[in-house]
C-alpha positions as CSV (number, residue, x, y, z in Angstrom):
1,M,-95.3,79.1,-174.6
2,K,-92.6,76.8,-175.9
3,S,-93.7,74.1,-173.2
4,Q,-97.3,74.3,-174.4
5,K,-96.1,73.8,-178.0
6,K,-94.1,70.7,-177.0
7,L,-97.1,69.3,-175.1
8,W,-99.4,69.9,-178.1
9,L,-96.9,68.2,-180.4
10,F,-96.6,65.3,-177.8
11,A,-100.4,65.0,-177.9
12,L,-100.5,64.7,-181.8
13,L,-97.7,62.0,-181.6
14,L,-99.4,60.0,-179.1
15,C,-102.8,60.1,-181.2
16,A,-100.9,59.0,-184.2
17,I,-99.5,56.1,-182.3
18,C,-102.8,54.9,-181.0
19,A,-104.3,55.3,-184.5
20,C,-101.5,52.9,-185.9
21,S,-101.9,50.4,-183.2
22,D,-101.8,46.6,-184.3
23,K,-105.5,46.2,-183.3
24,P,-107.5,45.5,-186.6
25,S,-110.0,48.2,-187.4
26,A,-113.2,47.4,-189.4
27,S,-111.9,49.5,-192.4
28,K,-109.0,46.9,-192.7
29,M,-110.9,43.9,-192.5
30,P,-112.1,42.0,-195.7
31,V,-115.8,42.5,-196.8
32,S,-116.1,38.7,-196.7
33,G,-115.7,38.8,-193.1
34,L,-112.7,36.6,-193.2
35,L,-110.1,37.1,-190.2
36,P,-106.7,37.4,-191.7
37,H,-105.0,36.2,-188.5
38,D,-106.8,32.9,-188.9
39,F,-104.7,32.2,-191.9
40,D,-101.3,33.3,-190.3
41,S,-98.9,30.4,-189.9
42,V,-95.8,28.8,-191.0
43,I,-95.8,25.3,-192.8
44,N,-92.9,23.6,-193.9
45,D,-90.7,26.6,-193.0
46,K,-92.9,28.9,-195.3
47,P,-95.1,31.7,-194.0
48,V,-98.7,31.5,-194.8
49,K,-101.2,34.5,-195.2
50,L,-104.4,35.7,-196.3
51,Y,-104.2,38.2,-199.3
52,T,-107.0,40.4,-200.2
53,L,-107.3,41.8,-203.7
54,T,-109.8,44.6,-204.5
55,N,-111.0,47.2,-207.3
56,K,-113.1,50.2,-207.2
57,K,-116.2,48.6,-208.1
58,G,-116.8,46.5,-205.0
59,M,-115.3,43.3,-206.0
60,E,-112.9,41.6,-203.4
61,V,-111.2,38.4,-203.6
62,C,-109.2,36.6,-200.6
63,I,-106.5,34.0,-201.4
64,T,-104.1,32.2,-199.2
65,N,-100.9,31.0,-200.5
66,F,-101.5,27.6,-198.9
67,G,-102.5,25.8,-202.1
68,G,-103.0,29.0,-203.9
69,R,-106.6,28.7,-202.9
70,V,-109.3,31.4,-203.6
71,V,-111.1,31.6,-200.2
72,S,-113.8,34.2,-201.1
73,I,-114.9,36.2,-204.1
74,V,-117.2,38.9,-203.1
75,V,-119.3,40.8,-205.9
76,P,-122.3,43.1,-205.9
77,D,-125.6,41.4,-206.6
78,K,-128.4,43.0,-208.7
79,D,-129.3,45.2,-205.7
80,G,-125.7,46.2,-205.0
81,N,-125.5,43.8,-201.9
82,P,-121.8,42.2,-201.5
83,T,-122.3,38.6,-202.1
84,D,-119.6,35.9,-201.5
85,V,-120.0,33.5,-204.3
86,V,-117.5,30.7,-203.7
87,L,-117.2,27.8,-201.3
88,G,-114.5,27.3,-198.7
89,Y,-113.4,27.4,-195.0
90,D,-112.7,30.4,-192.9
91,N,-109.4,29.2,-191.5
92,L,-106.1,27.7,-192.5
93,E,-106.5,24.8,-190.1
94,Q,-109.3,23.2,-192.0
95,Y,-107.7,23.6,-195.4
96,A,-104.4,22.0,-194.1
97,D,-106.4,19.1,-192.3
98,T,-106.4,16.4,-195.0
99,V,-108.0,13.9,-192.7
100,N,-111.0,15.6,-191.1
101,S,-111.7,18.2,-193.8
102,P,-110.1,17.2,-197.2
103,S,-111.1,19.5,-200.1
104,D,-110.0,21.1,-203.2
105,F,-111.9,24.4,-202.5
106,G,-110.5,27.2,-204.6
107,A,-107.2,25.5,-205.1
108,T,-104.5,26.2,-207.6
109,V,-104.1,22.7,-208.9
110,G,-100.9,21.1,-210.3
111,R,-98.8,19.4,-211.5
112,Y,-101.6,17.7,-213.4
113,A,-105.2,18.8,-212.8
114,N,-107.9,16.1,-213.0
115,R,-107.0,12.5,-213.6
116,I,-104.2,10.4,-215.1
117,K,-105.3,6.8,-215.8
118,N,-104.1,4.1,-213.4
119,G,-101.4,6.7,-212.1
120,R,-99.2,5.8,-214.9
121,L,-97.3,8.0,-217.2
122,N,-95.0,7.2,-220.1
123,I,-92.4,9.7,-221.2
124,G,-89.4,9.1,-223.3
125,G,-89.9,5.4,-223.2
126,K,-90.0,5.3,-219.4
127,T,-93.1,4.6,-217.3
128,Y,-93.6,6.8,-214.1
129,N,-95.8,5.5,-211.3
130,L,-98.1,8.2,-209.7
131,P,-100.1,8.2,-206.7
132,R,-103.4,6.3,-207.2
133,N,-105.5,8.6,-204.9
134,N,-108.8,8.4,-206.8
135,F,-110.5,5.4,-207.8
136,G,-107.3,3.9,-208.9
137,H,-106.2,7.0,-210.7
138,C,-104.0,10.0,-210.0
139,L,-106.1,13.0,-209.2
140,H,-104.9,16.6,-209.0
141,G,-101.3,15.6,-208.8
142,G,-101.4,13.0,-206.1
143,Y,-102.0,13.0,-202.3
144,S,-99.5,15.8,-201.8
145,G,-100.2,17.9,-205.0
146,W,-99.8,21.7,-205.2
147,M,-103.1,22.4,-203.5
148,Y,-101.5,21.1,-200.4
149,Q,-98.2,23.0,-200.8
150,V,-97.1,26.6,-199.8
151,Y,-96.6,29.0,-202.8
152,D,-94.2,31.8,-202.5
153,A,-96.3,34.9,-202.7
154,E,-95.9,38.7,-203.8
155,Q,-98.6,41.2,-203.9
156,P,-97.3,44.2,-206.0
157,D,-100.5,46.1,-205.7
158,K,-104.0,45.9,-204.2
159,Q,-105.4,44.1,-207.4
160,T,-102.6,41.5,-208.1
161,L,-101.1,38.5,-206.4
162,R,-98.2,36.4,-207.8
163,L,-97.7,32.9,-206.7
164,K,-94.7,30.8,-207.3
165,I,-93.9,27.0,-206.6
166,V,-90.9,24.9,-207.6
167,S,-91.8,21.3,-207.7
168,P,-88.7,19.2,-207.7
169,D,-88.0,16.2,-209.8
170,G,-89.9,13.1,-208.5
171,D,-92.6,15.2,-206.8
172,N,-95.5,12.8,-206.5
173,G,-93.7,10.5,-209.0
174,F,-93.7,13.3,-211.9
175,P,-90.3,13.7,-213.8
176,G,-88.6,17.0,-214.1
177,T,-88.1,20.2,-211.8
178,V,-90.9,22.4,-212.7
179,T,-91.0,26.1,-211.8
180,A,-94.7,27.4,-212.0
181,T,-96.4,30.7,-211.3
182,A,-99.9,31.8,-211.0
183,V,-100.8,35.5,-211.3
184,Y,-104.3,36.5,-210.0
185,K,-105.6,39.8,-210.9
186,V,-108.8,41.6,-210.0
187,T,-109.6,44.0,-213.0
188,D,-111.7,47.0,-213.1
189,D,-114.5,45.2,-215.0
190,N,-115.0,42.7,-212.0
191,T,-113.0,39.9,-213.5
192,L,-110.7,37.5,-211.7
193,D,-108.1,37.0,-214.3
194,I,-105.7,34.0,-213.8
195,R,-102.6,33.3,-215.9
196,F,-100.5,30.2,-215.2
197,E,-97.0,29.5,-216.6
198,A,-94.4,26.7,-216.1
199,E,-91.1,25.8,-217.2
200,T,-89.1,22.4,-216.7
201,D,-85.7,21.0,-216.8
202,A,-86.8,17.7,-218.1
203,E,-89.7,16.4,-220.2
204,T,-93.0,16.3,-218.2
205,V,-96.6,17.0,-218.1
206,V,-98.4,20.4,-216.9
207,N,-101.9,20.9,-216.6
208,M,-102.7,23.9,-214.0
209,T,-106.4,25.0,-213.1
210,N,-108.3,26.9,-210.5
211,H,-110.8,24.8,-208.7
212,S,-113.3,27.2,-207.1
213,Y,-116.8,26.0,-206.3
214,F,-119.2,28.7,-207.5
215,N,-122.5,29.3,-205.8
216,L,-124.1,32.5,-207.2
217,N,-127.3,32.4,-205.0
218,G,-125.8,33.8,-201.9
219,N,-127.0,30.9,-199.7
220,P,-124.6,28.0,-199.9
221,A,-126.8,26.3,-197.1
222,E,-129.1,25.2,-200.0
223,E,-128.7,23.4,-203.4
224,G,-127.6,25.5,-206.2
225,M,-128.7,23.7,-209.1
226,N,-131.4,26.5,-209.9
227,M,-128.3,28.2,-211.5
228,V,-128.5,28.5,-215.2
229,L,-125.4,27.0,-217.2
230,Y,-124.2,27.5,-220.6
231,I,-121.4,25.7,-222.3
232,N,-120.0,26.6,-225.7
233,A,-119.2,22.9,-226.7
234,D,-120.5,20.5,-229.3
235,K,-118.9,17.6,-228.0
236,Y,-117.7,15.9,-224.6
237,T,-115.3,13.2,-223.4
238,P,-117.5,10.5,-221.6
239,S,-116.2,8.6,-218.6
240,D,-116.4,5.1,-217.0
241,D,-117.8,4.4,-213.5
242,T,-114.3,5.4,-212.0
243,Y,-114.7,9.0,-213.5
244,M,-111.9,8.2,-216.1
245,T,-112.4,9.3,-219.9
246,T,-112.8,6.4,-222.0
247,G,-110.9,7.9,-225.0
248,E,-114.2,8.6,-226.9
249,I,-115.4,12.0,-227.9
250,R,-119.2,12.2,-228.3
251,P,-121.7,14.9,-229.5
252,V,-123.8,16.5,-226.9
253,T,-126.9,16.7,-229.3
254,D,-130.1,15.2,-227.9
255,T,-128.3,14.4,-224.5
256,P,-128.3,16.0,-221.0
257,M,-124.9,17.2,-221.9
258,D,-126.1,19.8,-224.2
259,F,-125.9,23.2,-222.6
260,R,-125.5,25.1,-225.9
261,T,-128.7,26.8,-224.9
262,P,-128.6,28.2,-221.3
263,R,-130.8,26.3,-219.0
264,P,-131.1,25.4,-215.3
265,I,-128.9,22.6,-214.1
266,E,-131.7,21.0,-212.2
267,E,-133.5,19.9,-215.3
268,T,-131.0,17.1,-215.8
269,V,-128.5,16.8,-212.9
270,N,-130.4,13.9,-211.3
271,D,-131.4,12.2,-214.5
272,S,-130.4,8.5,-213.6
273,T,-131.6,7.2,-217.0
274,F,-128.4,8.7,-218.4
275,T,-125.5,6.6,-217.7
276,Q,-123.0,9.4,-217.3
277,I,-125.0,11.3,-215.0
278,K,-125.9,8.2,-213.0
279,N,-122.3,7.1,-212.7
280,A,-121.1,10.5,-211.5
281,G,-124.2,11.3,-209.4
282,G,-124.4,14.6,-211.4
283,Y,-122.1,16.2,-213.7
284,D,-118.3,15.7,-213.4
285,H,-117.3,15.7,-217.0
286,N,-115.0,17.5,-219.6
287,W,-116.5,19.5,-222.4
288,C,-114.6,20.1,-225.7
289,L,-114.8,23.6,-226.1
290,N,-115.7,25.3,-229.5
291,T,-113.4,28.3,-228.6
292,Y,-110.4,25.9,-229.2
293,K,-109.4,25.3,-232.9
294,D,-106.5,24.2,-234.6
295,G,-104.3,23.9,-231.4
296,K,-105.2,27.4,-230.3
297,G,-107.8,28.7,-227.9
298,D,-109.6,31.8,-228.2
299,D,-109.9,33.5,-224.8
300,T,-111.9,36.6,-226.1
301,Q,-115.0,34.5,-226.5
302,V,-117.2,33.1,-223.5
303,C,-116.6,29.4,-223.4
304,A,-119.0,28.9,-220.3
305,S,-121.2,30.9,-218.2
306,L,-123.5,30.4,-214.9
307,Y,-126.1,32.6,-213.7
308,S,-128.4,33.0,-210.6
309,P,-132.0,34.1,-211.2
310,L,-131.9,34.8,-207.4
311,T,-129.2,37.3,-207.2
312,G,-128.9,38.3,-210.8
313,I,-125.3,37.4,-210.7
314,L,-123.8,36.3,-214.1
315,L,-120.3,34.7,-214.4
316,E,-118.9,34.4,-217.8
317,M,-115.7,32.2,-218.3
318,Y,-112.9,32.8,-220.8
319,T,-109.9,30.5,-221.6
320,N,-107.3,29.5,-224.1
321,E,-107.6,25.8,-222.9
322,P,-109.3,23.2,-225.0
323,G,-111.6,21.8,-222.3
324,V,-113.5,22.8,-219.3
325,Q,-114.5,20.3,-216.3
326,V,-117.9,21.0,-214.9
327,Y,-118.5,19.5,-211.6
328,T,-121.7,19.9,-209.6
329,A,-120.4,19.1,-206.1
330,N,-121.6,15.7,-206.2
331,F,-119.5,14.7,-203.0
332,Q,-120.6,17.5,-200.8
333,G,-123.1,16.9,-198.1
334,T,-120.4,15.7,-195.9
335,G,-121.8,17.5,-192.7
336,I,-118.5,19.4,-192.3
337,S,-118.7,22.9,-191.2
338,C,-117.6,25.3,-193.6
339,K,-117.3,29.2,-194.0
340,N,-119.7,30.7,-191.5
341,G,-120.4,27.4,-190.1
342,T,-122.4,26.5,-193.1
343,L,-123.0,22.8,-193.8
344,Y,-122.9,22.6,-197.6
345,P,-125.4,20.1,-199.2
346,K,-124.8,18.0,-202.3
347,H,-125.2,20.0,-205.5
348,V,-124.5,23.2,-203.7
349,S,-122.3,24.6,-206.3
350,V,-120.5,24.4,-209.8
351,C,-116.9,24.1,-210.5
352,L,-115.6,25.3,-213.9
353,E,-112.1,24.3,-214.4
354,S,-110.2,25.0,-217.6
355,Q,-107.9,22.2,-218.6
356,K,-106.4,19.9,-221.1
357,Y,-108.7,16.9,-221.4
358,P,-108.3,14.3,-218.5
359,D,-105.8,11.7,-219.1
360,S,-104.5,13.6,-222.1
361,P,-100.9,12.1,-221.5
362,N,-102.2,8.7,-222.3
363,K,-104.4,9.7,-225.2
364,P,-101.9,11.0,-228.0
365,S,-104.8,12.3,-230.4
366,W,-105.9,14.7,-227.6
367,P,-104.4,18.3,-227.1
368,S,-100.9,17.6,-225.5
369,A,-100.0,18.5,-222.1
370,R,-96.2,17.7,-222.6
371,L,-93.7,20.2,-221.4
372,K,-90.1,20.1,-222.5
373,P,-87.0,22.1,-221.6
374,G,-87.0,25.4,-223.3
375,E,-90.7,25.6,-223.9
376,K,-93.1,27.6,-221.7
377,Y,-96.5,26.4,-220.5
378,E,-99.1,29.1,-220.6
379,S,-102.6,28.9,-219.6
380,H,-105.3,31.7,-219.0
381,V,-108.6,31.7,-217.4
382,A,-110.9,34.6,-216.7
383,Y,-114.0,34.7,-214.6
384,K,-116.0,37.9,-215.3
385,F,-118.9,38.9,-213.1
386,S,-121.8,41.2,-213.7
387,T,-125.5,41.5,-212.9
388,R,-128.8,41.6,-214.8
389,K,-132.3,42.1,-213.7
390,N,-134.6,39.1,-214.3
């Protein structure tokens, strides 16, 4: 009798061991279809992984700590079908290959998102020369900005990921050692909530953002300019033919820059009679948000939204920042194979980047991006997803 009991216990133990084997099960795989082991690596002596955040309402966000990149955002469409609404690659190798597949897909951008004119920064009477990696200007922190660095990652629960980076003094020419964090949280109301913080040991500039490319249609093999855009802004900052802000602030009234009433982007995205659109090949501009007043942003108000009439997915954006850069994927159409082997066409998606205005460090009258020792940089952006029937 005792021997039979021992045999039965051994059988139970064997079953338990088999059930806990390393072979991935379907239940453990992300809804997005991404393979976590395709993101497992070590870069610059730091481990890289794919982290999955979920809530109880069917929202899933996958993030790699290489560049703090949002790789996928899956939300239900109007019929309840899970839909991936951001562009990207499905493996770490492509994200890390800056020669054959350069991108800022989904990146946590720093030290300074967007452009700094001529790569020149003056702080405390001293001029710092930064990389000129975009039409003679410094873009997104330079050639090896934070989107190409490995963040230290901590996932305290299934809905939260905390990323941390220490940028040394002189990193891409910027002064001061900066310690920065980005906390990504999937909330129960299907919001991806992102909070950036940074501190420095010497005066510098900081302007962090998330650079996700949103396509709410569920088919990124086709253009996405049927999406309906709303921007809560009366003014914008025009740019020259090198994508650099001129220093002007103009009203959107009676121009293709007016999205105060929601409308399909395709109505004006190819309007070559308007110099701003002609120069950029679409939209790649900063809007001055009405939600920012007297040096403070109201992140309880919708500052911008995007809607797909095909899937019924609505994205509402909230931020405490003064500006939003709207970019309509004017440089896509590269022929590079991306997630699921898809070739993304030009104008496939829309980026909604919370930010200080481009080149703010060289335009003193604009909201400041300066950060001094003892101060804390705090930036908040939230992307809330819902659906509505047409």
